[in-house]
N, C-alpha and C positions, 0 to 999 in steps of 0.2 A: 205578210208583215215582215219588214226587214229586221235584221238583228239590231239590238241596242248598240249604241256607240258611246264613246267616252263623253260626248256632249250630252247625251241623255242622262248619263250617270251624274255629271256635274249639275244638270238641271234638277235632279232629285235632291241633291245636297242643298242647292240654292232655295228650293221650295220647302226645306225642312221635312222632306219625305224620307222616312227611314228605308234603308236599302238592305234587302235580305239576300244573302249569298249562301249557297249550299255546295258542298263538294259533290262531284259526280265522276265516276270512273269507268262506266260502261253504259251500254244502251239502256238497260233497265233503269238505273238511277237517273240518267239524264232525261229520259222520257217522263218519268214520274215528277221530277223536279220542275221541268218546264211546264208540264200540264198543271202543276200546282200554282203556276204564276210566278215562280222565283226568277227574278230578272238576270242574276249573275250566277254562273256555274263555275266553280273552281275545280279544275283537274289537278288535284294536289298531290305532292309527293308523299302524302300520308297513305297513298295506296301501298307503299312499302309495308305498312303495318296492317292495314285492314284488308288488303287484297292479297299481298304476297306473303304475309305471315312473319315478317321481320320484326325486331323489337325497336327499330328506329327507321328514319327515312334515308339513312346514308347509302344503303345498297341500290337505291333507285337510280337508273341510268337515264340519259337523254332519250335513248331509243325506247325505253319503257314509256316515258312521258309522251313522246310523239305518238306511239301506238294508242294509248288510252285517250289522248286528245283527239286523235282522228275519229275514234268511235263516238265521242260525245258531240263533236262538231257535225258528224255525219247525220245523226238522228235528231238534231234540234234545228230550229229555224229562227227563233226569236231571241233566245237567251244569249247574253254576252259571255264568251268562253275565255276563262283565265287559265293560261298554261303555266304551271310551276316550272321554274328552272331548278333542276335537281343539284345535288351536292357537287361542288367543284366545276359547275358549268357556267356559273356567274361569278367570275373572279375579277381582280383588278386589272387583268389583261383584257382591255376593252375589245381588242380585235377578235380574240377567241370567243368572248361572251357574245359579241354581235353575230358571229357565225352560228352559234348555238341558238340564239334567240330567233334568228332568221329561219332555222330549220323547224323550230316549234311553231312558227307562224305559217311557213310555206308548206311543210309536210303535214303538220298536225292540224292546221286549220284554226289555231287559236286566234282570239280577238286581240289578245295582249299577252305579255309575259309578266310573271311575278318574280322579283328578286329579293332575297333576304339581305339586310344590311342597311346601315345608316350613312353617316358622313363619309366613311371610307369607300363606299360603293357609289357615292353620288356622281363622281366624274364618269363612271361607266354608264350609269343611268342616262346621263346627259348625251353621251355618244349614241346610245341605242335610240333614244327619243329623236335625236337629230337625223337618224337614219330612217325615221318614219314608223318605228315600232312603239306602240303605247306600252307604258310600264306601270305596273302596280308595285309599290315598294312594300317592305315587310320589316318592322322593327319590334323591339321588345324582346320577348323570348323567341329566338330564331332557331327552330328545331335542328337545322343542319349544323349548328354550332352548340348543340346542347351539352357536349362534353366540356366546353369552356365554362358553362354555367353551373356544372355539377348536378345536372338533372333539370327536370321541368319545373322551374321555380319562377315565382313572380318577380318581375324586373321593375326597378325604379322606385323602390321604397325609401332609399336614402337620398339626401339632397344632391350629392354628386352624380349619381346615376340618373336621377330625375332630370337634372339639367342636361345630361348627355342625350337622353331620349328626346327631349324637346329640341335640342340642336339637331339630332338625327332627322326628326320629322321635318324641320324647316329645310334641312339640306336636301332631302329627297324631293321635296316640293319644288325647291329652287332649281333642281336638276331637271325637272320636267315630268316627274311622276304624276299621274292623274288621280291617284288614290294611294292610301297607305294602310296596311294591316297593322293593328296594334294587338300583340299577343301577350297575354298574362301581364297586363299593366294595371296597377291599381286604378279603380274607378275615378277618383278625383284627378289623378294625373292624366288619364286618358281623356277626361272631359276638358281639362285645360288645354291639352294638345289640340283637340278638336276645335276649340274656340280660337286657337292661334293660327289655324290653317284655313285656307280657302278651298282646298281639295277635300274630298270625303275621307273619313277614317272608317275603317272596317274593323270592328272589335271581335276578339275571341278571348274570352276571359278578361275583358277590359271594361265591362259595365255598360249601362244603358246610355251614357252620354256620348257615345260614338255615333257617327252618321249612319252606320249600319252594323250588321252582325254576320259572321260566317260560322257555320257549324259543319261537322262531319256527318255525312249521310248515315253511316253505320251507327254512330253514337245516338243520334236523335230517334232512331227507329229500333234501337235495342238489338242491333245485328252484330255488335262487337262487345264482348263481355270480358276481355282480358283485364280491363279496368274502365272505370267510368270517370272521366274528367269532371272536376267540380263545376266547370263552366258550361257543362252540358245539361240540357233538360231532356229527359226521355219522353217523347211524345207518343211512343208506342213501344210495345214489347214483341215485335214481330219475330225476333229470334226464338223466343219461347214457343210461339205459334208454329214456326217452321219445324222445330224439334219435335213438338207433339204430333204434327201432321206426318212427319217422316217415320216416327215410331209407330203410328197407326198403320201406315203403309207396310212397314216391315212385318207387323203382326198379321195383317190381312193376307199378305203373300204366304207367310208361314202356315196360316190356317186354311189356305186354299179358298179364301173368300174374295180374292182379287186375282185375275179379272173375272167379272160376271159376264153374262150374255150381253149386257148393255155396253160392255167395253170390248166386245169381240166381234168377229165378222164371220158370216156363214157362206155357204156355197151350195150349188145344186147337189142334192143327195145322190143322184144317179151317177155323177162324176166321181164322187168319193167311193161309192160302192163299186163302181167299175174298177177303180184303182186297187181297191182291196182284193177284188176277185183276181186281178192280174198278179197280185203278190202271193196268192195262195199256191 
């Protein structure tokens, strides 16, 4: 089966079929997500926090993103792979952004690139799309600009900001984006934006009215416990299971209970006895 395309994704929107998106950063997460039937995988710059241990996405470089996108694209065959453009690689300089996007596609194997920003980045989106690279936009709370927002705060609650987000959504659609992420946007506003667009909206903390949802792999499985975002639902507590298993391993090694004969390998006793004789 061939990978999904932007036409398949638009068809899901047109049929009112909800679109599930999950982050993936390595072979394990990518294989599990695709096997679960998730159609879109986002190689997000959130890897800076959940993989690299930073407190933001800012330290993530383009080379990091290419490396992780290569892994996810290598081990999957059906899912549509979204490659995040990290901090300062998608700027108003369309020439530089186009080169960076091309690397993420050509070297990383991404199916598309994702850019943060609304009206101000729309001309850049248009140039990338004209070059043949599919673009997913990202508005609302844009993590690479979190310093300007004063933290991870809901966007669009006042009339002026709500109007701007609607204008941003329409601008990226007009520029040629095939979908747009709405992050930390009030549910009524996200629903209205979805109604006003013909392209899919992918919500994260934006309510059920969006065309689809995206979540972080480590959040939904309980693998990241620095904090739990309100928009996340824990579907499992695998992190606790891992810690318990590793603690049991540590205890078994200390007590001489691992490895057992079942975990070990034997050999012809005459060989080892001969070796012992030679050492005497």
